[in-house]
VOTIBA-129068 format. One record per residue: residue number from 1; x, y, z of N, C-alpha, C, CB in turn; residue in one letter; chain. Coordinates in pm, whole numbers, always signed. Glycine has a CB too. Layout:
N
num/n_px/n_py/n_pz/ca_px/ca_py/ca_pz/c_px/c_py/c_pz/cb_px/cb_py/cb_pz/residu/chaine
NUM/X/Y/Z/X/Y/Z/X/Y/Z/X/Y/Z/A/A
...
END
This chain:
164
num/n_px/n_py/n_pz/ca_px/ca_py/ca_pz/c_px/c_py/c_pz/cb_px/cb_py/cb_pz/residu/chaine
1/+81/-118/+0/+0/+0/+0/+87/+127/+0/-93/-1/+120/M/A
2/+194/+125/+85/+283/+241/+89/+352/+259/-47/+389/+224/+200/K/A
3/+390/+149/-109/+455/+156/-240/+360/+217/-344/+501/+16/-285/R/A
4/+233/+177/-339/+133/+229/-431/+116/+379/-411/-1/+157/-413/M/A
5/+111/+423/-286/+99/+564/-255/+221/+641/-306/+83/+585/-103/L/A
6/+339/+584/-288/+462/+646/-336/+458/+663/-487/+584/+563/-295/F/A
7/+418/+559/-557/+410/+564/-704/+311/+672/-747/+368/+427/-762/V/A
8/+195/+678/-683/+96/+780/-717/+149/+921/-693/-31/+758/-636/L/A
9/+223/+939/-583/+282/+1070/-554/+385/+1108/-659/+346/+1069/-416/C/A
10/+467/+1014/-701/+567/+1041/-805/+498/+1078/-936/+660/+917/-825/V/A
11/+397/+1002/-973/+322/+1031/-1096/+261/+1170/-1088/+212/+924/-1121/V/A
12/+200/+1204/-976/+139/+1335/-960/+243/+1446/-967/+64/+1342/-827/A/A
13/+359/+1422/-906/+465/+1524/-909/+516/+1546/-1050/+581/+1484/-818/A/A
14/+529/+1440/-1126/+576/+1452/-1264/+469/+1515/-1352/+618/+1315/-1320/V/A
15/+345/+1472/-1336/+235/+1522/-1419/+198/+1666/-1385/+113/+1433/-1405/A/A
16/+211/+1704/-1262/+172/+1838/-1219/+237/+1949/-1299/+206/+1856/-1076/G/A
17/+371/+1956/-1305/+434/+2063/-1381/+399/+2057/-1529/+584/+2057/-1365/P/A
18/+386/+1938/-1584/+351/+1924/-1725/+213/+1982/-1749/+357/+1777/-1770/T/A
19/+119/+1951/-1661/-16/+2002/-1676/-16/+2154/-1666/-109/+1942/-1569/A/A
20/+67/+2209/-1577/+73/+2354/-1563/+128/+2419/-1689/+158/+2392/-1443/A/A
21/+232/+2361/-1746/+289/+2415/-1870/+187/+2406/-1981/+418/+2339/-1908/V/A
22/+122/+2291/-1992/+22/+2271/-2096/-91/+2372/-2081/-32/+2129/-2092/S/A
23/-135/+2393/-1957/-242/+2488/-1931/-197/+2629/-1967/-285/+2481/-1785/S/A
24/-74/+2665/-1932/-23/+2798/-1964/-15/+2817/-2115/+115/+2819/-1901/A/A
25/+30/+2714/-2185/+39/+2723/-2330/-99/+2734/-2392/+112/+2603/-2388/Q/A
26/-196/+2663/-2337/-328/+2663/-2398/-397/+2798/-2383/-413/+2553/-2337/S/A
27/-340/+2889/-2304/-393/+3025/-2294/-329/+3118/-2397/-370/+3079/-2154/N/A
28/-230/+3069/-2471/-161/+3147/-2573/-213/+3108/-2711/-7/+3127/-2564/K/A
29/-200/+3201/-2806/-236/+3170/-2944/-130/+3080/-3007/-254/+3299/-3027/T/A
30/-160/+3026/-3121/-64/+2942/-3194/+67/+3018/-3216/-122/+2897/-3331/I/A
31/+56/+3143/-3259/+177/+3223/-3286/+255/+3247/-3157/+139/+3358/-3350/V/A
32/+187/+3272/-3047/+256/+3293/-2920/+324/+3166/-2871/+158/+3344/-2814/Q/A
33/+257/+3052/-2885/+318/+2925/-2844/+442/+2897/-2928/+217/+2808/-2857/V/A
34/+428/+2910/-3060/+543/+2886/-3148/+653/+2988/-3122/+500/+2890/-3296/A/A
35/+615/+3112/-3099/+714/+3218/-3074/+790/+3199/-2944/+645/+3351/-3072/G/A
36/+732/+3127/-2850/+801/+3104/-2723/+892/+2981/-2727/+699/+3090/-2611/S/A
37/+894/+2911/-2839/+977/+2792/-2855/+1087/+2820/-2957/+890/+2670/-2899/D/A
38/+1213/+2821/-2915/+1322/+2857/-3007/+1334/+2765/-3129/+1452/+2854/-2932/P/A
39/+1276/+2646/-3124/+1281/+2556/-3240/+1205/+2611/-3360/+1225/+2419/-3203/R/A
40/+1116/+2708/-3336/+1030/+2759/-3443/+1062/+2903/-3483/+886/+2751/-3400/F/A
41/+1181/+2953/-3452/+1211/+3093/-3481/+1207/+3123/-3631/+1349/+3129/-3426/S/A
42/+1251/+3031/-3715/+1247/+3054/-3860/+1102/+3058/-3906/+1324/+2942/-3935/T/A
43/+1022/+2962/-3863/+880/+2958/-3901/+808/+3085/-3857/+812/+2836/-3840/L/A
44/+827/+3125/-3733/+758/+3245/-3681/+802/+3369/-3758/+786/+3262/-3530/V/A
45/+932/+3379/-3787/+982/+3493/-3866/+918/+3500/-4004/+1133/+3483/-3880/G/A
46/+905/+3384/-4069/+843/+3381/-4202/+693/+3410/-4195/+867/+3245/-4268/L/A
47/+627/+3359/-4091/+484/+3387/-4073/+462/+3537/-4057/+428/+3310/-3949/V/A
48/+546/+3602/-3978/+535/+3747/-3959/+566/+3820/-4090/+631/+3795/-3848/K/A
49/+670/+3776/-4161/+708/+3839/-4288/+594/+3827/-4389/+836/+3774/-4344/Q/A
50/+523/+3716/-4388/+414/+3694/-4483/+285/+3762/-4439/+390/+3544/-4501/A/A
51/+284/+3824/-4322/+165/+3892/-4273/+57/+3796/-4225/+111/+3979/-4381/G/A
52/+95/+3677/-4181/-1/+3576/-4138/-15/+3565/-3985/+38/+3442/-4194/L/A
53/+65/+3639/-3911/+63/+3626/-3765/-73/+3660/-3707/+169/+3716/-3703/A/A
54/-135/+3766/-3754/-267/+3804/-3701/-371/+3698/-3737/-310/+3942/-3757/N/A
55/-366/+3648/-3858/-461/+3544/-3902/-449/+3420/-3814/-437/+3507/-4049/T/A
56/-325/+3377/-3787/-304/+3256/-3706/-326/+3279/-3557/-164/+3205/-3728/L/A
57/-355/+3403/-3520/-385/+3433/-3380/-535/+3440/-3356/-320/+3565/-3340/S/A
58/-613/+3432/-3462/-759/+3433/-3451/-811/+3312/-3527/-820/+3566/-3508/T/A
59/-931/+3273/-3503/-984/+3154/-3569/-928/+3029/-3505/-952/+3156/-3720/G/A
60/-965/+2915/-3558/-920/+2786/-3504/-842/+2712/-3613/-1040/+2700/-3454/S/A
61/-717/+2674/-3581/-629/+2613/-3681/-547/+2498/-3625/-537/+2718/-3739/Y/A
62/-502/+2416/-3716/-402/+2314/-3688/-280/+2351/-3772/-454/+2168/-3719/T/A
63/-164/+2357/-3709/-41/+2392/-3782/+55/+2274/-3776/+25/+2520/-3722/V/A
64/+101/+2233/-3893/+207/+2133/-3904/+334/+2217/-3913/+188/+2035/-4031/F/A
65/+405/+2228/-3801/+511/+2326/-3784/+651/+2268/-3806/+504/+2386/-3647/A/A
66/+717/+2310/-3915/+856/+2268/-3935/+949/+2339/-3836/+901/+2296/-4081/P/A
67/+1046/+2267/-3787/+1145/+2324/-3696/+1252/+2399/-3775/+1209/+2214/-3608/T/A
68/+1339/+2468/-3703/+1453/+2534/-3768/+1538/+2431/-3844/+1539/+2608/-3664/N/A
69/+1554/+2311/-3786/+1630/+2205/-3854/+1564/+2166/-3985/+1644/+2082/-3764/K/A
70/+1431/+2166/-3989/+1359/+2135/-4113/+1386/+2242/-4217/+1207/+2123/-4086/A/A
71/+1384/+2368/-4176/+1413/+2477/-4271/+1558/+2471/-4318/+1384/+2613/-4207/F/A
72/+1649/+2423/-4233/+1790/+2412/-4272/+1810/+2311/-4385/+1875/+2372/-4151/A/A
73/+1716/+2218/-4402/+1724/+2119/-4510/+1684/+2178/-4646/+1637/+1999/-4478/K/A
74/+1617/+2294/-4644/+1574/+2357/-4768/+1692/+2436/-4825/+1449/+2450/-4744/V/A
75/+1719/+2420/-4954/+1830/+2496/-5014/+1813/+2647/-4993/+1841/+2466/-5164/P/A
76/+1924/+2714/-4964/+1921/+2858/-4937/+1859/+2934/-5053/+2062/+2910/-4910/K/A
77/+1886/+2893/-5174/+1829/+2962/-5292/+1675/+2954/-5291/+1884/+2899/-5422/A/A
78/+1622/+2841/-5247/+1476/+2825/-5239/+1418/+2917/-5132/+1439/+2678/-5209/T/A
79/+1483/+2921/-5015/+1436/+3011/-4909/+1445/+3157/-4952/+1518/+2990/-4781/L/A
80/+1553/+3194/-5020/+1568/+3331/-5068/+1459/+3366/-5169/+1707/+3351/-5131/D/A
81/+1428/+3271/-5258/+1323/+3292/-5358/+1187/+3311/-5290/+1317/+3174/-5458/A/A
82/+1160/+3230/-5187/+1034/+3244/-5114/+1026/+3379/-5043/+1019/+3130/-5011/L/A
83/+1136/+3419/-4982/+1140/+3547/-4911/+1116/+3664/-5007/+1274/+3564/-4839/A/A
84/+1158/+3649/-5132/+1143/+3755/-5231/+1006/+3754/-5298/+1251/+3742/-5336/A/A
85/+928/+3647/-5279/+799/+3635/-5345/+690/+3613/-5239/+800/+3517/-5448/N/A
86/+629/+3722/-5191/+531/+3711/-5082/+415/+3614/-5112/+474/+3848/-5053/P/A
87/+367/+3611/-5235/+256/+3520/-5269/+299/+3374/-5257/+205/+3549/-5410/D/A
88/+417/+3344/-5305/+468/+3206/-5297/+496/+3167/-5151/+596/+3190/-5382/Q/A
89/+549/+3261/-5074/+575/+3236/-4932/+444/+3204/-4860/+645/+3358/-4866/L/A
90/+340/+3284/-4885/+208/+3258/-4825/+155/+3122/-4868/+108/+3369/-4864/K/A
91/+174/+3087/-4995/+125/+2957/-5046/+192/+2842/-4971/+151/+2945/-5198/A/A
92/+322/+2852/-4949/+395/+2746/-4878/+353/+2742/-4732/+547/+2767/-4890/V/A
93/+346/+2857/-4668/+310/+2859/-4525/+167/+2812/-4501/+327/+3000/-4469/L/A
94/+73/+2853/-4585/-66/+2812/-4565/-87/+2664/-4600/-159/+2899/-4650/T/A
95/+10/+2604/-4667/+5/+2460/-4692/+37/+2381/-4565/+103/+2421/-4805/Y/A
96/+84/+2448/-4463/+113/+2386/-4333/-1/+2406/-4233/+241/+2444/-4275/H/A
97/-111/+2464/-4278/-221/+2502/-4188/-353/+2443/-4237/-231/+2655/-4178/V/A
98/-428/+2385/-4144/-563/+2336/-4171/-660/+2409/-4080/-573/+2181/-4151/A/A
99/-782/+2430/-4127/-884/+2493/-4043/-931/+2393/-3938/-1004/+2543/-4128/K/A
100/-957/+2444/-3819/-1007/+2362/-3710/-897/+2303/-3625/-1092/+2252/-3766/G/A
101/-939/+2243/-3516/-847/+2183/-3420/-841/+2033/-3448/-892/+2211/-3272/R/A
102/-738/+1990/-3520/-722/+1849/-3555/-616/+1786/-3465/-684/+1832/-3704/L/A
103/-660/+1721/-3360/-567/+1652/-3271/-506/+1535/-3346/-637/+1605/-3141/T/A
104/-401/+1477/-3289/-336/+1361/-3351/-437/+1248/-3370/-218/+1312/-3265/A/A
105/-526/+1229/-3274/-627/+1123/-3285/-715/+1144/-3408/-713/+1118/-3158/A/A
106/-745/+1268/-3440/-828/+1297/-3558/-747/+1289/-3686/-891/+1435/-3546/R/A
107/-622/+1337/-3683/-537/+1333/-3803/-512/+1189/-3847/-402/+1405/-3777/V/A
108/-484/+1102/-3751/-448/+964/-3786/-565/+884/-3841/-393/+894/-3664/T/A
109/-686/+933/-3826/-803/+864/-3883/-830/+907/-4026/-925/+890/-3798/K/A
110/-751/+998/-4077/-770/+1051/-4212/-664/+999/-4308/-769/+1205/-4211/R/A
111/-696/+1007/-4436/-595/+976/-4537/-537/+1105/-4594/-657/+890/-4650/T/A
112/-607/+1217/-4569/-556/+1347/-4612/-618/+1457/-4527/-587/+1371/-4762/S/A
113/-551/+1572/-4530/-599/+1690/-4459/-597/+1805/-4558/-510/+1722/-4331/V/A
114/-712/+1869/-4576/-718/+1986/-4664/-658/+2106/-4592/-865/+2016/-4709/K/A
115/-571/+2177/-4660/-503/+2291/-4599/-570/+2422/-4638/-356/+2293/-4639/T/A
116/-534/+2528/-4568/-584/+2662/-4598/-540/+2702/-4738/-534/+2764/-4494/V/A
117/-429/+2650/-4784/-378/+2674/-4918/-474/+2623/-5025/-241/+2608/-4935/N/A
118/-555/+2523/-4990/-648/+2464/-5086/-606/+2323/-5127/-659/+2551/-5209/G/A
119/-477/+2295/-5118/-426/+2162/-5151/-433/+2072/-5027/-280/+2170/-5204/A/A
120/-425/+1943/-5050/-433/+1847/-4939/-296/+1789/-4906/-531/+1734/-4972/A/A
121/-278/+1756/-4780/-159/+1684/-4732/-202/+1539/-4714/-102/+1748/-4597/I/A
122/-126/+1446/-4770/-155/+1303/-4751/-107/+1259/-4612/-87/+1217/-4864/R/A
123/-186/+1174/-4546/-153/+1125/-4413/-144/+973/-4418/-259/+1170/-4308/V/A
124/-38/+920/-4360/-19/+775/-4355/+43/+740/-4219/+72/+724/-4473/K/A
125/-11/+638/-4155/+45/+589/-4029/+119/+460/-4060/-67/+567/-3919/V/A
126/+248/+459/-4028/+332/+339/-4049/+413/+313/-3923/+427/+357/-4172/R/A
127/+402/+193/-3871/+479/+157/-3752/+449/+246/-3634/+625/+161/-3782/G/A
128/+326/+293/-3623/+288/+379/-3512/+334/+523/-3526/+341/+322/-3387/G/A
129/+393/+558/-3640/+439/+694/-3664/+358/+757/-3776/+591/+697/-3699/R/A
130/+339/+887/-3770/+258/+958/-3868/+349/+1028/-3968/+163/+1059/-3799/V/A
131/+321/+1000/-4097/+396/+1062/-4205/+302/+1147/-4290/+467/+956/-4292/F/A
132/+351/+1261/-4333/+277/+1349/-4421/+343/+1348/-4558/+269/+1493/-4363/L/A
133/+264/+1335/-4661/+315/+1332/-4799/+426/+1229/-4818/+366/+1469/-4839/N/A
134/+416/+1119/-4748/+508/+1007/-4767/+633/+1008/-4682/+548/+1003/-4905/G/A
135/+699/+1123/-4663/+828/+1121/-4595/+846/+1221/-4482/+934/+1143/-4694/S/A
136/+752/+1310/-4463/+763/+1408/-4355/+705/+1348/-4228/+690/+1540/-4392/T/A
137/+788/+1340/-4126/+750/+1276/-4000/+696/+1377/-3899/+870/+1202/-3940/L/A
138/+585/+1342/-3836/+536/+1422/-3723/+617/+1374/-3602/+377/+1404/-3700/V/A
139/+701/+1463/-3548/+790/+1424/-3439/+731/+1451/-3302/+922/+1498/-3453/T/A
140/+636/+1542/-3294/+565/+1570/-3168/+427/+1620/-3205/+643/+1676/-3079/K/A
141/+328/+1568/-3136/+189/+1604/-3169/+121/+1673/-3052/+110/+1479/-3210/A/A
142/+13/+1740/-3087/-81/+1794/-2989/-23/+1898/-2893/-136/+1684/-2910/D/A
143/+54/+1992/-2945/+94/+2106/-2864/-25/+2201/-2868/+229/+2175/-2916/I/A
144/-86/+2221/-2753/-212/+2296/-2748/-189/+2445/-2743/-293/+2253/-2628/K/A
145/-278/+2516/-2809/-283/+2662/-2804/-430/+2701/-2785/-221/+2728/-2934/A/A
146/-452/+2825/-2749/-589/+2870/-2726/-675/+2853/-2852/-589/+3017/-2682/R/A
147/-616/+2877/-2968/-695/+2873/-3091/-658/+2758/-3184/-679/+3003/-3164/N/A
148/-600/+2652/-3128/-571/+2538/-3214/-468/+2446/-3157/-527/+2585/-3347/G/A
149/-401/+2377/-3248/-304/+2277/-3208/-187/+2279/-3306/-369/+2135/-3202/V/A
150/-68/+2246/-3254/+53/+2241/-3336/+106/+2099/-3335/+161/+2342/-3283/I/A
151/+143/+2051/-3454/+212/+1923/-3467/+349/+1955/-3527/+130/+1820/-3557/H/A
152/+455/+1911/-3461/+592/+1939/-3506/+629/+1841/-3617/+693/+1930/-3387/V/A
153/+687/+1893/-3725/+729/+1807/-3837/+877/+1829/-3868/+643/+1834/-3963/I/A
154/+938/+1727/-3931/+1082/+1732/-3955/+1122/+1783/-4094/+1139/+1597/-3936/D/A
155/+1026/+1824/-4175/+1057/+1879/-4309/+958/+1989/-4342/+1053/+1768/-4417/R/A
156/+998/+2076/-4431/+908/+2178/-4482/+826/+2114/-4593/+987/+2304/-4534/V/A
157/+695/+2132/-4587/+606/+2078/-4690/+595/+2178/-4804/+466/+2047/-4631/L/A
158/+602/+2129/-4925/+583/+2216/-5042/+453/+2177/-5111/+705/+2206/-5140/L/A
159/+369/+2277/-5137/+242/+2246/-5204/+266/+2188/-5342/+153/+2371/-5214/P/A
160/+172/+2109/-5394/+190/+2045/-5525/+232/+2140/-5636/+63/+1976/-5566/P/A
161/+180/+2263/-5637/+217/+2358/-5741/+360/+2407/-5727/+123/+2476/-5739/S/A
162/+423/+2378/-5611/+562/+2419/-5587/+660/+2308/-5618/+579/+2464/-5444/S/A
163/+613/+2202/-5681/+704/+2096/-5719/+703/+1976/-5628/+838/+2150/-5726/G/A
164/+607/+1966/-5535/+601/+1851/-5446/+529/+1737/-5510/+534/+1887/-5315/N/A
END
């Protein structure tokens, strides 16, 4: 009985801070949550440059968020071209966003997710892992925000019209 009580106390101690962080994050918008995480500084900078920060702070969205490491895999010339072409930058960024709050449980029941861009992202579950468009891995799911959810991905997604 004492051992059971000890285990419950340990679980509560570990879960407590996590719940507090999660609760604190869920009071922030998607942009604020991403902006407070250094892994997303490139994404947040591009979202602001494209004029999408206000949009992603209102309404309900799901964001498939590439990390800085994911952006580092994109050739510099491609990033420079996107930065120089606001319409193309918006097209790529909105291809990472779906309307509504799609938790991992909901995403994994689908074969595709329609994005704000208008194109769809293919979803496949293999070996208990979620892949988008065949090779992009969801590395962390269900980061909650007040107006949606963020799923961390290991590559930048390019919409079909961009050569994907």
